[in-house]
C-alpha positions in Angstrom: -29.1 -11.9 6.1 -29.5 -8.3 5.4 -27.6 -7.2 8.7 -24.7 -9.7 7.0 -25.2 -8.0 3.9 -24.4 -4.9 5.3 -21.3 -6.0 7.1 -20.1 -6.8 3.9 -20.8 -3.6 2.0 -19.6 -1.6 5.1 -16.1 -3.8 4.8 -16.0 -3.5 1.1 -16.9 0.5 0.7 -14.2 1.2 3.5 -11.5 -0.9 2.1 -12.3 0.3 -1.5 -12.0 4.0 -0.1 -9.1 3.3 2.4 -6.6 2.2 -0.5 -6.2 5.7 -1.5 -4.6 6.5 1.9 -2.9 3.0 2.0 -1.4 4.0 -1.3 -0.2 7.2 -0.3 1.2 5.8 2.8 3.2 2.9 0.9 4.5 5.9 -1.4 5.9 8.2 1.3 7.6 5.4 3.3 8.9 3.7 0.0 6.8 0.5 0.5 7.0 -0.3 -3.1 7.4 -3.4 -4.8 10.0 -3.5 -7.3 10.6 -5.1 -10.4 12.1 -8.5 -9.9 13.2 -11.5 -12.2 10.4 -13.8 -10.6 7.7 -11.0 -10.7 5.1 -10.3 -13.5 4.6 -6.8 -13.0 6.7 -4.5 -15.4 6.8 -1.4 -13.2 6.7 -0.7 -9.6 3.6 -1.3 -7.7 2.9 0.3 -3.9 2.6 -2.2 -1.2 0.3 -1.9 1.8 -3.1 -2.9 0.3 -3.4 -4.5 3.8 -3.8 -1.4 6.0 -6.9 -0.6 4.1 -8.3 -4.5 4.4 -7.5 -4.1 8.3 -9.6 -0.7 8.5 -12.3 -2.4 6.5 -12.5 -5.1 8.7 -12.4 -2.7 12.0 -15.1 -0.8 10.4 -17.4 -3.6 10.0 -17.0 -4.8 13.2 -18.0 -1.5 14.8 -20.9 -1.0 12.6 -22.3 -4.6 13.2 -22.4 -4.1 17.2 -24.9 -1.1 16.6 -27.3 -3.4 14.4 -30.6 -4.5 16.0 -30.0 -8.4 15.6 -26.2 -8.6 15.4 -25.9 -6.8 18.5 -28.3 -8.8 20.6 -26.3 -11.6 19.9 -23.9 -13.5 22.9 -21.4 -11.3 23.8 -18.7 -13.9 22.9 -19.5 -13.4 19.6 -18.2 -9.9 19.2 -15.4 -10.7 22.1 -14.2 -13.1 19.8 -14.3 -11.3 16.5 -12.4 -8.4 18.1 -9.6 -11.3 19.3 -9.3 -12.2 15.8 -9.0 -8.5 14.8 -6.6 -7.9 17.7 -4.3 -10.6 16.1 -4.8 -9.5 13.0 -3.6 -6.1 13.4 -0.6 -7.5 14.9 0.4 -9.9 12.0 -0.5 -6.9 9.7 1.9 -4.5 11.5 4.5 -7.4 11.1 3.7 -7.3 7.2 3.9 -3.6 7.3 7.5 -4.0 8.6 8.4 -6.4 6.0 6.8 -4.4 3.2 8.7 -1.2 4.2 12.1 -2.9 5.5 11.9 -6.1 3.9 12.8 -8.4 7.3 14.0 -11.9 7.3 12.2 -14.9 7.0 12.6 -15.9 10.2 11.4 -12.8 11.9 8.8 -12.9 10.0 7.8 -16.6 10.9 7.9 -15.1 14.6 5.3 -12.9 14.2 3.0 -15.1 12.7 3.4 -17.5 15.6 3.0 -14.8 18.0 -0.2 -13.5 16.4 -1.3 -17.2 16.0 -0.4 -17.6 20.0 -2.1 -14.2 20.9 -5.7 -16.1 19.4 -5.1 -19.1 21.9 -4.7 -16.5 24.5 -7.9 -15.0 23.6 -9.6 -18.2 23.8 -9.7 -18.6 20.0 -8.5 -22.1 19.6 -9.6 -25.7 18.6 -11.3 -27.6 21.7 -12.4 -30.7 20.2 -12.8 -32.9 17.3 -16.7 -34.2 16.8 -17.8 -37.5 15.0 -20.9 -38.3 13.3 -22.6 -40.0 16.5 -23.2 -37.0 18.6 -19.9 -37.5 20.2 -16.7 -35.4 20.7 -12.8 -36.2 21.1 -11.7 -33.2 23.8 -8.4 -31.8 23.2 -5.9 -30.9 25.9 -5.1 -27.2 26.3 -1.7 -27.9 24.6 -3.0 -29.7 21.9 -5.6 -27.3 21.1 -3.1 -24.3 21.1 -0.4 -26.5 18.8 -3.1 -27.4 16.4 -4.4 -24.0 16.2 -1.0 -22.4 15.8 -0.2 -25.0 13.1 -3.2 -24.3 11.1 -3.0 -20.7 11.5 0.4 -20.0 10.4 0.0 -22.8 7.3 -3.2 -20.7 6.1 -1.2 -17.5 6.4 1.8 -18.9 4.4 -0.3 -20.4 2.0 -1.9 -17.2 1.2 1.4 -15.6 1.0 2.7 -17.7 -1.4 -0.3 -17.7 -3.9 0.0 -13.9 -3.9 2.0 -13.7 -7.3 -0.6 -12.5 -9.7 -2.7 -9.4 -9.8 -6.1 -10.0 -7.8 -5.3 -13.7 -7.1 -5.0 -14.0 -3.3 -8.0 -11.5 -2.9 -10.0 -13.3 -5.2 -9.5 -17.0 -3.2 -9.9 -15.8 0.0 -12.9 -13.6 -0.8 -14.1 -17.2 -2.4 -13.1 -19.0 0.7 -14.6 -16.4 2.9 -17.9 -16.6 1.4 -18.1 -20.3 1.1 -17.3 -20.3 5.1 -20.1 -17.9 5.4 -22.5 -20.3 3.6 -21.3 -22.9 6.1 -21.7 -21.0 8.9 -24.8 -19.6 8.2 -26.6 -22.9 7.0 -25.2 -24.8 10.0 -26.9 -22.4 12.5 -30.1 -22.4 10.4 -30.0 -26.3 10.0 -29.7 -26.6 14.0 -32.5 -24.2 14.6 -29.9 -22.0 16.9 -28.8 -18.1 16.5 -27.9 -17.2 13.3 -25.4 -14.7 14.6 -21.7 -16.6 15.2 -18.4 -15.2 15.1 -17.6 -17.3 11.9 -20.5 -15.7 10.0 -19.5 -12.1 11.1 -15.8 -12.6 10.3 -16.5 -14.3 7.1 -19.0 -11.8 5.7 -16.5 -8.9 6.7 -13.5 -10.8 5.2 -15.0 -11.2 1.8 -16.4 -7.6 2.0 -12.7 -6.6 2.8 -11.7 -8.5 -0.3 -14.2 -7.6 -2.8 -13.2 -3.7 -1.9 -9.7 -4.6 -2.3 -10.2 -6.2 -5.5 -11.0 -3.2 -8.1 -7.7 -1.5 -7.1 -5.7 -5.1 -7.7 -6.9 -6.7 -10.2 -4.9 -6.1 -13.1 -3.3 -4.1 -14.1 -2.7 -3.4 -10.2 -2.5 0.0 -9.0 -2.0 -1.4 -5.4 -0.5 -4.6 -4.1 -2.0 -6.0 -0.5 1.8 -6.9 0.4 2.6 -9.3 3.5 0.5 -6.9 5.3 -2.7 -8.0 3.6 -1.8 -11.8 2.6 -0.7 -12.7 6.5 -4.0 -10.6 7.6 -6.5 -12.4 5.2 -4.9 -15.7 5.8 -5.4 -15.4 9.6 -9.0 -14.2 9.7 -10.1 -16.8 7.3 -8.5 -19.7 9.5 -9.8 -18.2 12.4 -13.1 -17.7 11.3 -13.8 -21.3 10.7 -12.2 -22.3 14.0 -14.6 -20.4 16.0 -17.0 -22.6 15.1 -15.4 -25.4 17.4 -16.2 -22.9 20.2 -19.7 -22.3 19.2 -21.1 -25.8 18.7 -20.1 -29.2 20.0 -20.9 -32.6 18.6 -23.5 -33.1 21.2 -25.5 -29.9 20.1 -25.2 -30.4 15.9 -28.8 -31.9 14.8 -29.8 -32.3 11.2 -33.4 -31.6 10.3 -32.8 -31.3 6.6 -33.1 -34.2 4.4 -30.0 -35.4 2.5 -27.9 -33.7 5.3 -24.4 -35.2 5.7 -23.2 -35.3 9.6 -20.2 -37.2 9.3 -18.6 -34.4 7.1 -20.3 -31.3 8.6 -19.2 -32.1 12.1 -15.3 -32.4 10.8 -15.9 -29.2 8.4 -14.2 -26.9 11.4 -11.2 -28.7 10.9 -11.2 -29.3 7.6 -12.8 -26.2 6.1 -9.7 -23.8 6.0 -8.0 -26.7 4.2 -10.7 -27.1 1.6 -11.2 -23.4 1.1 -7.6 -23.1 0.4 -6.5 -26.6 -1.2 -5.0 -24.3 -4.4 -2.7 -22.4 -2.3 -1.9 -25.2 0.2 -1.0 -27.3 -2.7 1.2 -24.6 -4.0 3.1 -24.1 -0.7 3.4 -27.9 -0.4 4.9 -28.2 -3.8 7.1 -25.1 -3.6 8.7 -26.4 0.1 9.0 -29.8 -1.5 10.8 -28.0 -4.8 13.1 -26.0 -3.0 14.2 -28.3 -0.6 15.1 -31.2 -3.4 17.3 -28.3 -5.0 18.8 -27.8 -1.6 17.3 -24.6 -1.2 15.8 -22.7 1.6 11.7 -23.1 2.0 11.3 -19.8 1.9 13.5 -19.2 -0.9 11.3 -17.5 -3.7 11.4 -18.6 -7.3 9.1 -18.5 -10.4 7.6 -22.1 -10.5 4.5 -21.7 -8.7 0.8 -22.5 -10.0 0.2 -19.5 -11.3 3.6 -19.2 -12.9 2.7 -22.6 -14.5 -0.5 -21.2 -16.1 0.9 -18.3 -17.7 3.5 -20.9 -19.2 1.0 -23.0 -21.3 -0.3 -19.9 -22.7 -2.9 -18.4 -20.2 -3.1 -14.3 -20.1 -2.9 -13.3 -16.4 -6.3 -12.2 -16.0 -7.4 -15.9 -17.4 -4.9 -17.5 -15.2 -6.2 -15.3 -12.2 -9.9 -16.6 -13.2 -8.9 -20.4 -13.6 -7.6 -20.4 -10.2 -10.7 -18.3 -8.7 -12.9 -20.9 -10.4 -10.8 -23.8 -8.5 -11.0 -22.1 -5.5 -14.9 -22.1 -5.9 -15.6 -25.5 -6.8 -13.3 -27.0 -4.0 -14.9 -24.7 -1.1 -18.1 -24.3 -2.1 -18.2 -28.0 -3.0 -17.0 -29.4 0.3 -19.3 -27.0 2.1 -22.0 -28.2 0.1 -21.3 -32.0 0.2 -20.8 -31.5 4.0 -24.5 -30.0 4.5 -26.8 -31.8 1.5 -26.3 -35.0 -0.2 -28.0 -36.7 -3.5 -27.2 -37.8 -7.1 -28.3 -33.8 -8.3 -25.4 -32.7 -6.3 -22.9 -35.1 -7.0 -23.6 -34.6 -11.0 -23.4 -30.8 -10.3 -19.9 -31.2 -9.2 -19.1 -33.2 -11.5 -19.9 -31.2 -14.5 -18.6 -28.3 -12.6 -15.1 -30.2 -12.6 -15.1 -31.3 -16.0 -15.8 -27.5 -16.8 -12.9 -26.1 -14.6 -10.4 -29.0 -16.1 -11.4 -28.2 -19.8 -10.9 -24.5 -19.0 -7.6 -24.9 -17.4 -5.9 -27.3 -19.9 -7.8 -27.2 -23.3 -8.6 -23.2 -23.7 -4.9 -22.3 -24.1 -4.7 -24.9 -27.3 -7.4 -23.6 -28.8 -6.5 -21.9 -32.2 -6.9 -17.9 -31.9 -8.9 -16.8 -34.7 -7.4 -14.7 -37.7 -9.4 -12.2 -38.8 -9.0 -12.1 -42.5 -8.3 -8.5 -44.3 -11.2 -6.6 -45.7 -11.9 -7.2 -49.3 -12.5 -4.1 -51.4 -15.8 -4.1 -53.0 -16.2 -4.3 -57.1 -18.3 -1.0 -56.7 -15.6 1.1 -55.2 
């Protein structure tokens, strides 16, 4: 655990420091977010925060290779992690081109598919669907490739669409990465196998990169991650989860802790990216349906996302972001905990957390703001 904490810290510190360089590059190249009707920021903000996050991820990878425990892991751990970061570098480059030159949606989509295809070429893909009886449904090469590309591209676009408020995407993905790390670490511990897995390494580094970027991106933001960042962290998050299907198989997964739920856990490598990003995924689906019904392109931007609705019902920017973080934490950590444990205490805890988040979402904006009474003058004056 200490080495994973160090990986997190290195990614966070590197990203935090590299944002200064990324901001300077953005200003010099004109990669600046101008104020548009659908935006909520009131002044131009530089893009290219994704470059700093990419640098933080690579720094964490290089440091991890020198650590005593992680450096002794199976060779495929760092090989697969490097494959994910190479694909991430490609999709980050596509995002940089979009941030600087504003490329069309079809070209950007092609870059996303190419990056996902690169993952498949390196062997980072779905190999099977496990069930709860220690068996597995093997996927053909084409089926695994198609499912991988579909999952990665969907996650990339979900994160891209949710990146509409200061700190929203980095916080949601950081929470998702932390939940992914918990699942990878606990699954390895429960099965008595090595704790050094690609999923744990990547998710620890990704959580650190998001944490390091957040101080520069929280409202009022001094730097946006842009498409270079949103597409990068979407790809790394989905790839972190799907690496599990190449490192665990259905016949190896055994559950030694009382209360474990094998039916959930063996399926979570497939469901994890979806559960981690239910909020942005739901936002993406609603956006596609809404725009299609209006006769517009599914990629046409608007100002009707979930975070815009929270602003409309009375939340401030910071409170809207915080509430969406809570929803992301409830769903992602809830899915992970249910997959690994069971029991009435867990059920009641998740129900209580759900009620609290719903209350904060819908009742808090309607609570009257206390009015300060004017100070009364003393009779002794």
